TIVO-2410 file (N, C-alpha, C; in nm, 3 decimals):
# residues 73
REC num residu      c1      c2      c3 atome chaine
REC   1      M  -2.513   1.928   3.651     N      A
REC   1      M  -2.540   2.011   3.478    CA      A
REC   1      M  -2.452   1.880   3.454     C      A
REC   2      R  -2.535   1.867   3.324     N      A
REC   2      R  -2.484   1.719   3.238    CA      A
REC   2      R  -2.366   1.780   3.179     C      A
REC   3      Q  -2.241   1.694   3.145     N      A
REC   3      Q  -2.140   1.696   3.036    CA      A
REC   3      Q  -2.143   1.629   2.950     C      A
REC   4      H  -2.076   1.661   2.825     N      A
REC   4      H  -2.114   1.611   2.724    CA      A
REC   4      H  -1.966   1.474   2.778     C      A
REC   5      K  -2.006   1.310   2.705     N      A
REC   5      K  -1.907   1.216   2.741    CA      A
REC   5      K  -1.760   1.187   2.667     C      A
REC   6      G  -1.823   1.249   2.530     N      A
REC   6      G  -1.661   1.305   2.439    CA      A
REC   6      G  -1.571   1.375   2.501     C      A
REC   7      F  -1.599   1.469   2.567     N      A
REC   7      F  -1.488   1.530   2.573    CA      A
REC   7      F  -1.418   1.585   2.761     C      A
REC   8      A  -1.308   1.574   2.783     N      A
REC   8      A  -1.264   1.570   2.917    CA      A
REC   8      A  -1.273   1.719   2.916     C      A
REC   9      T  -1.352   1.727   3.029     N      A
REC   9      T  -1.388   1.897   3.124    CA      A
REC   9      T  -1.331   1.909   3.245     C      A
REC  10      R  -1.293   2.043   3.260     N      A
REC  10      R  -1.305   2.053   3.439    CA      A
REC  10      R  -1.342   2.154   3.486     C      A
REC  11      M  -1.447   2.156   3.592     N      A
REC  11      M  -1.521   2.268   3.593    CA      A
REC  11      M  -1.454   2.402   3.635     C      A
REC  12      R  -1.504   2.540   3.648     N      A
REC  12      R  -1.402   2.668   3.684    CA      A
REC  12      R  -1.449   2.639   3.831     C      A
REC  13      P  -1.362   2.773   3.871     N      A
REC  13      P  -1.364   2.759   4.045    CA      A
REC  13      P  -1.514   2.851   4.080     C      A
REC  14      A  -1.561   2.830   4.176     N      A
REC  14      A  -1.692   2.846   4.250    CA      A
REC  14      A  -1.679   3.014   4.220     C      A
REC  15      G  -1.802   3.050   4.202     N      A
REC  15      G  -1.833   3.221   4.185    CA      A
REC  15      G  -1.808   3.265   3.997     C      A
REC  16      R  -1.734   3.154   3.930     N      A
REC  16      R  -1.728   3.215   3.761    CA      A
REC  16      R  -1.809   3.118   3.741     C      A
REC  17      T  -1.871   3.215   3.599     N      A
REC  17      T  -1.979   3.136   3.530    CA      A
REC  17      T  -1.935   3.135   3.392     C      A
REC  18      G  -1.964   3.023   3.298     N      A
REC  18      G  -1.945   3.020   3.158    CA      A
REC  18      G  -1.922   2.867   3.178     C      A
REC  19      A  -1.894   2.794   3.048     N      A
REC  19      A  -1.865   2.675   3.021    CA      A
REC  19      A  -1.740   2.595   3.093     C      A
REC  20      P  -1.770   2.467   3.096     N      A
REC  20      P  -1.647   2.393   3.151    CA      A
REC  20      P  -1.542   2.440   3.068     C      A
REC  21      V  -1.419   2.423   3.149     N      A
REC  21      V  -1.240   2.422   3.100    CA      A
REC  21      V  -1.222   2.258   3.004     C      A
REC  22      R  -1.203   2.262   2.900     N      A
REC  22      R  -1.108   2.131   2.837    CA      A
REC  22      R  -0.992   2.133   2.885     C      A
REC  23      T  -0.959   2.029   2.890     N      A
REC  23      T  -0.849   1.987   2.923    CA      A
REC  23      T  -0.778   1.922   2.852     C      A
REC  24      G  -0.655   1.898   2.843     N      A
REC  24      G  -0.557   1.849   2.723    CA      A
REC  24      G  -0.577   1.700   2.723     C      A
REC  25      T  -0.631   1.610   2.785     N      A
REC  25      T  -0.730   1.489   2.770    CA      A
REC  25      T  -0.716   1.424   2.658     C      A
REC  26      T  -0.833   1.498   2.525     N      A
REC  26      T  -0.838   1.466   2.426    CA      A
REC  26      T  -0.734   1.481   2.334     C      A
REC  27      A  -0.636   1.603   2.344     N      A
REC  27      A  -0.557   1.620   2.245    CA      A
REC  27      A  -0.444   1.494   2.248     C      A
REC  28      Q  -0.438   1.459   2.344     N      A
REC  28      Q  -0.337   1.396   2.462    CA      A
REC  28      Q  -0.388   1.217   2.418     C      A
REC  29      R  -0.513   1.200   2.396     N      A
REC  29      R  -0.553   1.099   2.313    CA      A
REC  29      R  -0.528   1.069   2.165     C      A
REC  30      V  -0.522   1.164   2.096     N      A
REC  30      V  -0.517   1.171   2.010    CA      A
REC  30      V  -0.381   1.144   1.930     C      A
REC  31      L  -0.308   1.212   2.025     N      A
REC  31      L  -0.145   1.199   2.013    CA      A
REC  31      L  -0.075   1.073   2.045     C      A
REC  32      I  -0.179   0.999   2.125     N      A
REC  32      I  -0.105   0.841   2.174    CA      A
REC  32      I  -0.176   0.763   2.057     C      A
REC  33      A  -0.330   0.800   1.988     N      A
REC  33      A  -0.386   0.707   1.870    CA      A
REC  33      A  -0.279   0.747   1.769     C      A
REC  34      Q  -0.240   0.849   1.716     N      A
REC  34      Q  -0.127   0.871   1.562    CA      A
REC  34      Q  -0.006   0.796   1.657     C      A
REC  35      G   0.021   0.782   1.745     N      A
REC  35      G   0.177   0.715   1.750    CA      A
REC  35      G   0.168   0.546   1.718     C      A
REC  36      V   0.036   0.509   1.811     N      A
REC  36      V   0.002   0.335   1.756    CA      A
REC  36      V  -0.014   0.366   1.642     C      A
REC  37      A  -0.093   0.437   1.494     N      A
REC  37      A  -0.092   0.427   1.414    CA      A
REC  37      A   0.021   0.414   1.334     C      A
REC  38      L   0.113   0.492   1.356     N      A
REC  38      L   0.273   0.504   1.316    CA      A
REC  38      L   0.331   0.418   1.320     C      A
REC  39      G   0.344   0.346   1.465     N      A
REC  39      G   0.393   0.215   1.494    CA      A
REC  39      G   0.359   0.111   1.444     C      A
REC  40      A   0.215   0.074   1.419     N      A
REC  40      A   0.142  -0.025   1.357    CA      A
REC  40      A   0.209  -0.019   1.221     C      A
REC  41      L   0.208   0.081   1.136     N      A
REC  41      L   0.264   0.115   1.021    CA      A
REC  41      L   0.399   0.074   0.994     C      A
REC  42      T   0.475   0.141   1.083     N      A
REC  42      T   0.630   0.078   1.052    CA      A
REC  42      T   0.599  -0.090   1.083     C      A
REC  43      L   0.591  -0.133   1.177     N      A
REC  43      L   0.598  -0.270   1.206    CA      A
REC  43      L   0.568  -0.352   1.108     C      A
REC  44      G   0.433  -0.295   1.031     N      A
REC  44      G   0.370  -0.373   0.952    CA      A
REC  44      G   0.492  -0.378   0.807     C      A
REC  45      L   0.545  -0.221   0.778     N      A
REC  45      L   0.624  -0.249   0.664    CA      A
REC  45      L   0.749  -0.361   0.647     C      A
REC  46      L   0.778  -0.326   0.864     N      A
REC  46      L   0.910  -0.425   0.857    CA      A
REC  46      L   0.909  -0.550   0.816     C      A
REC  47      V   0.795  -0.648   0.870     N      A
REC  47      V   0.741  -0.736   0.858    CA      A
REC  47      V   0.731  -0.772   0.700     C      A
REC  48      L   0.650  -0.718   0.616     N      A
REC  48      L   0.698  -0.749   0.446    CA      A
REC  48      L   0.843  -0.731   0.413     C      A
REC  49      E   0.904  -0.586   0.460     N      A
REC  49      E   1.057  -0.642   0.388    CA      A
REC  49      E   1.136  -0.728   0.432     C      A
REC  50      L   1.063  -0.822   0.548     N      A
REC  50      L   1.203  -0.898   0.610    CA      A
REC  50      L   1.244  -0.989   0.536     C      A
REC  51      P   1.172  -1.060   0.409     N      A
REC  51      P   1.243  -1.143   0.347    CA      A
REC  51      P   1.373  -1.092   0.275     C      A
REC  52      G   1.332  -1.018   0.214     N      A
REC  52      G   1.422  -0.921   0.116    CA      A
REC  52      G   1.539  -0.880   0.242     C      A
REC  53      I   1.540  -0.842   0.342     N      A
REC  53      I   1.643  -0.816   0.474    CA      A
REC  53      I   1.741  -0.956   0.461     C      A
REC  54      V   1.638  -1.055   0.496     N      A
REC  54      V   1.723  -1.156   0.516    CA      A
REC  54      V   1.769  -1.247   0.363     C      A
REC  55      R   1.716  -1.194   0.271     N      A
REC  55      R   1.825  -1.231   0.152    CA      A
REC  55      R   1.952  -1.101   0.138     C      A
REC  56      E   1.948  -0.994   0.170     N      A
REC  56      E   2.061  -0.950   0.128    CA      A
REC  56      E   2.165  -0.995   0.243     C      A
REC  57      V   2.163  -1.003   0.361     N      A
REC  57      V   2.239  -1.039   0.460    CA      A
REC  57      V   2.296  -1.200   0.431     C      A
REC  58      R   2.195  -1.241   0.375     N      A
REC  58      R   2.291  -1.396   0.283    CA      A
REC  58      R   2.399  -1.313   0.156     C      A
REC  59      I   2.344  -1.244   0.107     N      A
REC  59      I   2.409  -1.200   0.040    CA      A
REC  59      I   2.600  -1.178   0.069     C      A
REC  60      W   2.526  -1.108   0.157     N      A
REC  60      W   2.679  -1.030   0.198    CA      A
REC  60      W   2.771  -1.118   0.313     C      A
REC  61      R   2.686  -1.218   0.338     N      A
REC  61      R   2.788  -1.327   0.406    CA      A
REC  61      R   2.841  -1.405   0.286     C      A
REC  62      M   2.798  -1.448   0.200     N      A
REC  62      M   2.875  -1.531   0.075    CA      A
REC  62      M   3.019  -1.442   0.014     C      A
REC  63      I   2.987  -1.307   0.011     N      A
REC  63      I   3.090  -1.228  -0.017    CA      A
REC  63      I   3.164  -1.205   0.049     C      A
REC  64      K   3.139  -1.264   0.241     N      A
REC  64      K   3.213  -1.181   0.356    CA      A
REC  64      K   3.248  -1.086   0.305     C      A
REC  65      L   3.122  -0.955   0.320     N      A
REC  65      L   3.146  -0.825   0.308    CA      A
REC  65      L   3.198  -0.767   0.490     C      A
REC  66      R   3.302  -0.711   0.449     N      A
REC  66      R   3.346  -0.632   0.587    CA      A
REC  66      R   3.358  -0.508   0.589     C      A
REC  67      S   3.366  -0.442   0.688     N      A
REC  67      S   3.372  -0.311   0.703    CA      A
REC  67      S   3.506  -0.257   0.699     C      A
REC  68      G   3.535  -0.135   0.637     N      A
REC  68      G   3.706  -0.119   0.675    CA      A
REC  68      G   3.745  -0.119   0.511     C      A
REC  69      A   3.852  -0.127   0.519     N      A
REC  69      A   3.981  -0.141   0.399    CA      A
REC  69      A   3.934  -0.300   0.396     C      A
REC  70      K   4.014  -0.325   0.291     N      A
REC  70      K   4.033  -0.476   0.305    CA      A
REC  70      K   4.178  -0.469   0.305     C      A
REC  71      R   4.242  -0.627   0.329     N      A
REC  71      R   4.345  -0.644   0.371    CA      A
REC  71      R   4.413  -0.675   0.225     C      A
REC  72      P   4.610  -0.639   0.201     N      A
REC  72      P   4.627  -0.677   0.089    CA      A
REC  72      P   4.660  -0.782   0.038     C      A
REC  73      R   4.670  -0.834  -0.059     N      A
REC  73      R   4.705  -0.970  -0.087    CA      A
REC  73      R   4.835  -1.034  -0.089     C      A
***
């Protein structure tokens, strides 16, 4: 019996009739592809925003931004 190459399938036990049973492999591949796409989009956004982040950090250093309350003078 030939199976379609696009779907990961598993055969039923002997004695049962019907079509092959699909496994979760196809859904898993889609999920992995979505994760890769989301990661690439996030990385691209970070690269685009990096010059602005560096500029902000320089400004914070110039004004000596500290966390917490300022010391009294």
